[in-house]
Each structure stands twice: as C-alpha cells, then as structure tokens.
C-alpha positions as protocol buffer text, in pm:
chain_id: "A"
residue {
  index: 1
  type: MET
  ca { x: -27720 y: -2863 z: -446 }
}
residue {
  index: 2
  type: GLU
  ca { x: -27661 y: -2795 z: -75 }
}
residue {
  index: 3
  type: SER
  ca { x: -27863 y: -3104 z: 22 }
}
residue {
  index: 4
  type: HIS
  ca { x: -27650 y: -3319 z: -208 }
}
residue {
  index: 5
  type: GLN
  ca { x: -27330 y: -3181 z: -56 }
}
residue {
  index: 6
  type: THR
  ca { x: -27464 y: -3241 z: 294 }
}
residue {
  index: 7
  type: SER
  ca { x: -27551 y: -3600 z: 204 }
}
residue {
  index: 8
  type: LEU
  ca { x: -27211 y: -3652 z: 46 }
}
residue {
  index: 9
  type: SER
  ca { x: -27040 y: -3507 z: 353 }
}
residue {
  index: 10
  type: PHE
  ca { x: -27246 y: -3736 z: 578 }
}
residue {
  index: 11
  type: ILE
  ca { x: -27152 y: -4042 z: 369 }
}
residue {
  index: 12
  type: LYS
  ca { x: -26783 y: -3953 z: 368 }
}
residue {
  index: 13
  type: LYS
  ca { x: -26787 y: -3901 z: 745 }
}
residue {
  index: 14
  type: ASN
  ca { x: -26955 y: -4237 z: 807 }
}
residue {
  index: 15
  type: VAL
  ca { x: -26729 y: -4421 z: 563 }
}
residue {
  index: 16
  type: HIS
  ca { x: -26432 y: -4274 z: 751 }
}
residue {
  index: 17
  type: LYS
  ca { x: -26579 y: -4396 z: 1083 }
}
residue {
  index: 18
  type: TYR
  ca { x: -26645 y: -4740 z: 932 }
}
residue {
  index: 19
  type: ASN
  ca { x: -26291 y: -4766 z: 796 }
}
residue {
  index: 20
  type: LYS
  ca { x: -26148 y: -4650 z: 1129 }
}
residue {
  index: 21
  type: ASN
  ca { x: -26352 y: -4915 z: 1314 }
}
residue {
  index: 22
  type: MET
  ca { x: -26251 y: -5187 z: 1070 }
}
residue {
  index: 23
  type: THR
  ca { x: -25886 y: -5090 z: 1104 }
}
residue {
  index: 24
  type: LYS
  ca { x: -25927 y: -5094 z: 1481 }
}
residue {
  index: 25
  type: LYS
  ca { x: -26084 y: -5442 z: 1463 }
}
residue {
  index: 26
  type: ASN
  ca { x: -25817 y: -5577 z: 1233 }
}
residue {
  index: 27
  type: LYS
  ca { x: -25535 y: -5437 z: 1449 }
}
residue {
  index: 28
  type: SER
  ca { x: -25663 y: -5565 z: 1781 }
}
residue {
  index: 29
  type: ILE
  ca { x: -25392 y: -5622 z: 2037 }
}
residue {
  index: 30
  type: TRP
  ca { x: -25594 y: -5917 z: 2173 }
}
residue {
  index: 31
  type: SER
  ca { x: -25576 y: -6261 z: 2021 }
}
residue {
  index: 32
  type: GLU
  ca { x: -25891 y: -6448 z: 1932 }
}
residue {
  index: 33
  type: LYS
  ca { x: -25799 y: -6698 z: 2205 }
}
residue {
  index: 34
  type: ALA
  ca { x: -25793 y: -6417 z: 2464 }
}
residue {
  index: 35
  type: LYS
  ca { x: -26133 y: -6298 z: 2344 }
}
residue {
  index: 36
  type: LEU
  ca { x: -26280 y: -6649 z: 2360 }
}
residue {
  index: 37
  type: LEU
  ca { x: -26133 y: -6718 z: 2705 }
}
residue {
  index: 38
  type: THR
  ca { x: -26276 y: -6389 z: 2832 }
}
residue {
  index: 39
  type: LYS
  ca { x: -26617 y: -6474 z: 2690 }
}
residue {
  index: 40
  type: ASP
  ca { x: -26607 y: -6822 z: 2845 }
}
residue {
  index: 41
  type: LEU
  ca { x: -26505 y: -6684 z: 3185 }
}
residue {
  index: 42
  type: HIS
  ca { x: -26774 y: -6416 z: 3163 }
}
residue {
  index: 43
  type: ASN
  ca { x: -27036 y: -6682 z: 3088 }
}
residue {
  index: 44
  type: GLU
  ca { x: -26910 y: -6899 z: 3375 }
}
residue {
  index: 45
  type: ILE
  ca { x: -26902 y: -6621 z: 3636 }
}
residue {
  index: 46
  type: SER
  ca { x: -27214 y: -6426 z: 3543 }
}
residue {
  index: 47
  type: LEU
  ca { x: -27519 y: -6478 z: 3759 }
}
residue {
  index: 48
  type: ASN
  ca { x: -27815 y: -6632 z: 3583 }
}
residue {
  index: 49
  type: ASN
  ca { x: -28167 y: -6756 z: 3656 }
}
residue {
  index: 50
  type: TYR
  ca { x: -28030 y: -7075 z: 3812 }
}
residue {
  index: 51
  type: ASN
  ca { x: -27780 y: -6927 z: 4058 }
}
residue {
  index: 52
  type: TRP
  ca { x: -27918 y: -6577 z: 4123 }
}
residue {
  index: 53
  type: HIS
  ca { x: -28069 y: -6656 z: 4463 }
}
residue {
  index: 54
  type: LYS
  ca { x: -27760 y: -6848 z: 4574 }
}
residue {
  index: 55
  type: PHE
  ca { x: -27504 y: -6578 z: 4487 }
}
residue {
  index: 56
  type: ARG
  ca { x: -27692 y: -6248 z: 4466 }
}
residue {
  index: 57
  type: GLY
  ca { x: -27553 y: -6125 z: 4800 }
}
residue {
  index: 58
  type: ASN
  ca { x: -27207 y: -6275 z: 4768 }
}
residue {
  index: 59
  type: LYS
  ca { x: -26961 y: -5986 z: 4737 }
}
residue {
  index: 60
  type: GLN
  ca { x: -26691 y: -6200 z: 4573 }
}
residue {
  index: 61
  type: ARG
  ca { x: -26926 y: -6332 z: 4304 }
}
residue {
  index: 62
  type: ARG
  ca { x: -27086 y: -5995 z: 4239 }
}
residue {
  index: 63
  type: SER
  ca { x: -26752 y: -5812 z: 4219 }
}
residue {
  index: 64
  type: ALA
  ca { x: -26599 y: -6087 z: 4001 }
}
residue {
  index: 65
  type: GLU
  ca { x: -26896 y: -6064 z: 3765 }
}
residue {
  index: 66
  type: LEU
  ca { x: -26845 y: -5690 z: 3730 }
}
residue {
  index: 67
  type: ILE
  ca { x: -26468 y: -5721 z: 3689 }
}
residue {
  index: 68
  type: ILE
  ca { x: -26492 y: -5982 z: 3412 }
}
residue {
  index: 69
  type: SER
  ca { x: -26755 y: -5763 z: 3244 }
}
residue {
  index: 70
  type: ALA
  ca { x: -26507 y: -5475 z: 3252 }
}
residue {
  index: 71
  type: ILE
  ca { x: -26231 y: -5697 z: 3112 }
}
residue {
  index: 72
  type: SER
  ca { x: -26464 y: -5816 z: 2838 }
}
residue {
  index: 73
  type: GLN
  ca { x: -26551 y: -5457 z: 2750 }
}
residue {
  index: 74
  type: LEU
  ca { x: -26183 y: -5362 z: 2750 }
}
residue {
  index: 75
  type: ILE
  ca { x: -26081 y: -5648 z: 2523 }
}
residue {
  index: 76
  type: ASN
  ca { x: -26366 y: -5574 z: 2284 }
}
residue {
  index: 77
  type: ASP
  ca { x: -26296 y: -5199 z: 2256 }
}
residue {
  index: 78
  type: GLY
  ca { x: -26582 y: -5103 z: 2485 }
}
residue {
  index: 79
  type: ASP
  ca { x: -26663 y: -4761 z: 2617 }
}
residue {
  index: 80
  type: GLU
  ca { x: -26403 y: -4648 z: 2871 }
}
residue {
  index: 81
  type: ILE
  ca { x: -26660 y: -4474 z: 3092 }
}
residue {
  index: 82
  type: GLU
  ca { x: -26864 y: -4794 z: 3109 }
}
residue {
  index: 83
  type: ILE
  ca { x: -26550 y: -4992 z: 3195 }
}
residue {
  index: 84
  type: GLU
  ca { x: -26467 y: -4748 z: 3473 }
}
residue {
  index: 85
  type: ASN
  ca { x: -26824 y: -4764 z: 3607 }
}
residue {
  index: 86
  type: LEU
  ca { x: -26813 y: -5144 z: 3616 }
}
residue {
  index: 87
  type: LEU
  ca { x: -26486 y: -5138 z: 3810 }
}
residue {
  index: 88
  type: LYS
  ca { x: -26618 y: -4876 z: 4054 }
}
residue {
  index: 89
  type: GLN
  ca { x: -26925 y: -5090 z: 4114 }
}
residue {
  index: 90
  type: ALA
  ca { x: -26703 y: -5396 z: 4172 }
}
residue {
  index: 91
  type: ILE
  ca { x: -26501 y: -5203 z: 4429 }
}
residue {
  index: 92
  type: SER
  ca { x: -26824 y: -5098 z: 4600 }
}
residue {
  index: 93
  type: TRP
  ca { x: -26919 y: -5464 z: 4635 }
}
residue {
  index: 94
  type: ILE
  ca { x: -26574 y: -5556 z: 4769 }
}
residue {
  index: 95
  type: LYS
  ca { x: -26588 y: -5274 z: 5026 }
}
residue {
  index: 96
  type: GLU
  ca { x: -26947 y: -5373 z: 5110 }
}
residue {
  index: 97
  type: ASP
  ca { x: -27069 y: -5024 z: 5022 }
}
residue {
  index: 98
  type: VAL
  ca { x: -27352 y: -5198 z: 4832 }
}
residue {
  index: 99
  type: LYS
  ca { x: -27543 y: -5505 z: 4930 }
}
residue {
  index: 100
  type: ASP
  ca { x: -27824 y: -5703 z: 4777 }
}
residue {
  index: 101
  type: SER
  ca { x: -28156 y: -5587 z: 4914 }
}
residue {
  index: 102
  type: GLY
  ca { x: -28321 y: -5923 z: 4849 }
}
residue {
  index: 103
  type: CYS
  ca { x: -28619 y: -6011 z: 4638 }
}
residue {
  index: 104
  type: LYS
  ca { x: -28925 y: -5807 z: 4726 }
}
residue {
  index: 105
  type: SER
  ca { x: -29154 y: -6076 z: 4584 }
}
residue {
  index: 106
  type: HIS
  ca { x: -29041 y: -6341 z: 4839 }
}
C-alpha cells in the first residue's frame, strides 16, 4: 500500500509541475515575434564552422554571442544562474579578461 501511495504522490507532484510549466508557457510575457527575432539574431551572431577562425578572438563578437544567448535564455524561461554566467562571461570578454588561446592543431 505504501508503494502505491508513493507512486501516487510522485504522479501528483509531476502533474503539478507539468501544469505549472504549461501555465508558465501559456502566460509568457514575450510575444512569438520577440521569440523568433531573438532566435534569428542568435543564429546570425553565433560563431559557426564557417566563421570561427575569423571571429574567435574578436571581443565584440564573442561578447555579443554570449549576450544574445543570455537574452534567448531569458525569453525562453531559462535558468537564471546560467543567464548570469553567460553575462559574466560576456563582460569578461569586453574587459579582455579572457582571450582566445588559438587553435592548438594549427
């Protein structure tokens, strides 16, 4: 009987979390347009296989990439600690506290 009650309690807890998340999704303060624009900007700014070598040491590009990642996380209800870490890393790039060490294979 105790196992059944534990399972029932687990299900109720998870249903509550699911309902809370769905309510949070449905009551987003961000419009779909804002979410799409953020995604488009993130895709445009993010470094990729084609521009990595060109921009890997550019503090403006690297900090912008981190900032738009933080904005994207914020708009999509991301983890606040992760958002803060992204912004701290962006500031480190701006202040030149971090720099690209280059590719070791070249």
